[in-house]
C-alpha positions as CSV (number, residue, x, y, z in Angstrom):
1,F,33.3,-51.2,-9.4
2,K,31.2,-53.1,-7.0
3,P,29.1,-51.3,-4.3
4,L,31.9,-50.7,-2.0
5,F,30.2,-47.7,-0.6
6,S,26.7,-48.9,-0.1
7,E,25.1,-48.2,3.4
8,D,28.1,-46.2,4.4
9,N,27.0,-43.3,6.4
10,R,30.3,-42.0,7.2
11,L,31.4,-40.7,3.9
12,F,31.1,-37.0,3.0
13,T,33.5,-36.9,0.1
14,I,34.4,-39.6,-2.6
15,Q,37.2,-39.0,-4.9
16,L,37.7,-41.4,-7.8
17,R,39.3,-39.0,-10.4
18,N,41.5,-40.5,-13.1
19,N,40.9,-44.2,-12.3
20,L,40.0,-45.9,-15.6
21,I,36.5,-46.5,-14.3
22,S,34.2,-47.5,-17.3
23,T,31.2,-48.7,-15.1
24,V,29.8,-48.1,-11.8
25,D,27.4,-50.6,-9.8
26,S,23.9,-49.4,-9.9
27,A,24.0,-49.7,-5.9
28,A,27.4,-48.4,-5.3
29,F,26.2,-45.3,-3.8
30,E,22.9,-46.5,-2.1
31,G,22.6,-45.6,1.5
32,S,25.4,-43.2,1.4
33,T,23.2,-40.4,2.8
34,K,25.9,-38.1,4.1
35,L,27.8,-37.8,0.9
36,T,27.9,-34.3,-0.4
37,F,30.9,-34.4,-2.9
38,L,31.5,-37.3,-5.6
39,N,34.2,-36.9,-7.9
40,L,34.4,-39.1,-11.0
41,R,36.1,-36.8,-13.3
42,E,38.7,-38.1,-16.0
43,N,37.4,-41.8,-16.4
44,N,35.8,-43.9,-19.2
45,L,32.3,-43.6,-18.2
46,T,29.5,-43.6,-20.9
47,R,26.4,-43.3,-18.6
48,V,25.9,-41.2,-15.7
49,P,26.1,-43.4,-12.6
50,N,23.0,-44.0,-10.4
51,V,23.3,-41.1,-7.6
52,K,19.4,-41.5,-7.1
53,G,18.5,-40.3,-3.4
54,L,21.7,-38.3,-2.9
55,Q,21.7,-34.7,-1.8
56,L,25.3,-33.3,-3.2
57,N,26.8,-30.1,-3.2
58,A,28.9,-31.0,-6.1
59,L,28.9,-33.7,-8.8
60,E,32.1,-33.8,-10.8
61,L,31.7,-36.0,-14.2
62,G,33.7,-34.0,-16.6
63,N,36.3,-35.4,-18.9
64,N,34.5,-38.8,-19.4
65,S,32.5,-40.0,-22.7
66,L,29.1,-39.3,-21.4
67,T,25.9,-39.0,-23.1
68,L,22.7,-37.8,-21.3
69,T,19.3,-40.0,-21.2
70,P,16.0,-39.3,-19.5
71,G,16.2,-40.5,-15.9
72,D,19.7,-39.7,-15.4
73,F,19.3,-37.3,-12.7
74,A,15.7,-38.6,-11.4
75,G,15.6,-38.4,-7.7
76,V,18.9,-36.5,-7.1
77,C,19.5,-33.1,-5.7
78,I,22.5,-31.2,-6.7
79,N,22.6,-28.2,-4.4
80,G,25.6,-26.5,-5.9
81,N,27.8,-27.3,-8.7
82,L,27.7,-29.8,-11.7
83,N,30.5,-30.3,-13.7
84,L,29.9,-32.2,-17.2
85,D,32.5,-30.5,-19.4
86,I,34.5,-32.5,-22.0
87,N,31.8,-35.3,-22.8
88,F,29.8,-36.2,-25.8
89,I,26.4,-34.6,-24.6
90,S,23.9,-33.5,-27.3
91,D,20.6,-33.5,-25.4
92,I,20.4,-31.4,-22.4
93,S,16.8,-32.0,-21.5
94,P,17.5,-34.5,-18.7
95,L,19.3,-31.9,-16.8
96,I,15.7,-30.4,-16.2
97,E,15.0,-33.2,-13.8
98,L,17.1,-31.2,-11.3
99,D,14.4,-28.5,-11.3
100,R,13.5,-29.2,-7.6
101,C,16.9,-28.7,-6.3
102,N,19.4,-25.6,-5.9
103,M,21.9,-26.3,-8.5
104,S,23.7,-22.9,-8.9
105,R,26.5,-23.6,-11.4
106,L,26.3,-25.8,-14.5
107,I,29.5,-26.3,-16.5
108,L,29.0,-27.8,-20.2
109,D,32.2,-26.4,-21.7
110,N,33.8,-28.3,-24.8
111,N,30.5,-30.4,-25.4
112,K,30.6,-29.9,-29.1
113,Q,27.6,-32.0,-29.9
114,L,25.6,-29.3,-28.4
115,E,25.6,-27.5,-31.7
116,F,22.5,-29.2,-32.8
117,I,20.3,-27.8,-29.6
118,S,18.1,-25.2,-30.2
119,S,17.9,-21.8,-28.4
120,N,14.6,-22.9,-27.0
121,D,16.1,-25.9,-25.4
122,L,18.7,-23.6,-23.8
123,L,15.8,-21.3,-22.6
124,S,13.8,-24.0,-21.1
125,L,16.8,-25.2,-19.2
126,V,17.4,-21.7,-17.7
127,E,13.8,-21.3,-17.0
128,K,13.2,-24.7,-15.4
129,T,16.5,-24.4,-13.0
130,P,15.5,-21.2,-11.5
131,R,18.4,-21.0,-9.0
132,L,21.0,-21.6,-11.9
133,N,23.5,-18.3,-11.6
134,E,26.2,-19.6,-13.8
135,L,26.1,-21.6,-17.1
136,S,29.2,-22.3,-18.8
137,L,29.0,-23.1,-22.5
138,R,32.5,-22.4,-23.6
139,N,33.5,-24.1,-27.0
140,C,30.2,-26.0,-27.5
141,N,29.7,-25.0,-31.3
142,L,26.8,-23.0,-30.5
143,S,25.5,-20.8,-33.3
144,S,23.2,-18.6,-31.3
145,F,21.8,-18.0,-27.7
146,P,18.5,-17.1,-26.3
147,N,17.6,-14.1,-24.3
148,V,17.9,-15.1,-20.8
149,Q,17.6,-11.5,-19.3
150,N,14.1,-12.7,-17.5
151,A,15.7,-15.6,-15.7
152,M,14.2,-15.8,-12.0
153,A,17.8,-15.5,-10.8
154,P,20.7,-13.3,-12.3
155,I,22.6,-15.7,-14.2
156,T,26.2,-15.4,-15.6
157,V,26.6,-17.2,-19.1
158,Q,30.1,-18.2,-20.3
159,L,30.1,-18.2,-24.0
160,S,33.9,-17.9,-25.1
161,R,35.0,-19.8,-28.5
162,T,31.4,-19.8,-29.9
163,P,31.2,-19.5,-33.6
164,L,28.2,-17.4,-33.7
165,T,25.7,-16.9,-36.7
166,C,25.0,-13.3,-36.4
167,D,21.5,-13.0,-37.5
168,C,18.0,-11.7,-36.2
169,R,18.1,-14.3,-33.4
170,L,20.7,-12.2,-31.7
171,H,18.8,-9.0,-31.9
172,W,18.2,-8.8,-28.1
173,V,21.8,-8.2,-27.3
174,K,21.6,-4.8,-29.2
175,D,18.7,-3.9,-26.8
176,E,19.6,-1.3,-23.8
177,G,20.1,-3.0,-20.7
178,V,21.7,-6.2,-21.7
179,P,23.5,-7.2,-18.3
180,T,27.4,-7.6,-18.5
181,S,26.8,-10.9,-16.8
182,L,26.0,-12.4,-20.3
183,N,29.9,-11.9,-21.2
184,I,29.3,-11.2,-24.8
185,M,32.0,-8.4,-25.2
186,N,34.4,-10.8,-26.9
187,L,32.2,-12.9,-29.0
188,Q,32.7,-13.2,-32.8
189,C,30.6,-13.8,-35.8
190,S,31.5,-16.8,-37.8
191,S,28.8,-16.3,-40.4
192,P,27.3,-14.8,-42.4
193,D,30.2,-14.1,-44.5
194,H,29.9,-10.4,-44.3
195,L,30.1,-10.0,-40.7
196,A,32.6,-12.9,-40.1
197,G,35.4,-12.1,-37.7
198,K,33.5,-9.0,-36.3
199,L,32.9,-8.7,-32.6
200,L,29.3,-9.1,-31.8
201,P,29.0,-5.7,-29.9
202,D,30.5,-4.0,-33.0
203,V,27.8,-5.2,-35.4
204,M,25.1,-2.9,-36.2
205,L,21.4,-3.7,-35.5
206,G,20.8,-3.3,-39.2
207,D,23.3,-5.7,-40.1
208,L,22.1,-8.4,-37.8
209,C,18.4,-7.7,-38.9
210,P,18.1,-5.9,-42.3
211,G,14.8,-4.3,-42.5
212,W,14.7,-3.6,-38.8
213,G,11.7,-1.5,-37.7
214,T,9.6,-2.7,-40.8
215,I,8.8,-6.0,-39.3
216,E,8.0,-7.2,-35.8
217,L,10.6,-9.6,-33.8
218,R,10.0,-11.6,-30.9
219,S,13.1,-13.3,-29.0
220,Q,13.4,-16.8,-29.2
């Protein structure tokens, strides 16, 4: 749609949910300096719209067809919630552009292409968004998850429906003092075969890491 909202300083909230929108003019929100909530959920977007210069309390982009590219979030502040669930996201590095803001809640549920990202990518995201206190990655086909216990802010991580590969990368969950906010109690192993179907808390450290105590392990 054309820049209907450009230079409109009276708007605080824009609700455009479920409108079959596929493209947004790059100047659509220019000058909307008082805008704090933008909802574009359940449309047909393939690119993140230009929200440069805005300071939002919440940006709702879930249930579109989005992929992320560098620069998507350059120059925007999200001082609260960012919802990107049910898209086609495979690269989370553009989210690090939000490091200067106060984003507290990031929802990435049901982005199954995230199975290809590494634990280091996830750890970098958590470390570079220090005010993040909730990260939701339900049903994203992740095979592992890094130790985020040393994040600057206490963080709750939602990982249900995660097909874990139970190996040495997860040894840290067996350490004493793993916070309950990591919500690992109901996570099941999907591989290797001899651990498939077992709850992660029930798997012995020696099964995760055969030979534990004879080698030195570092969290990844």
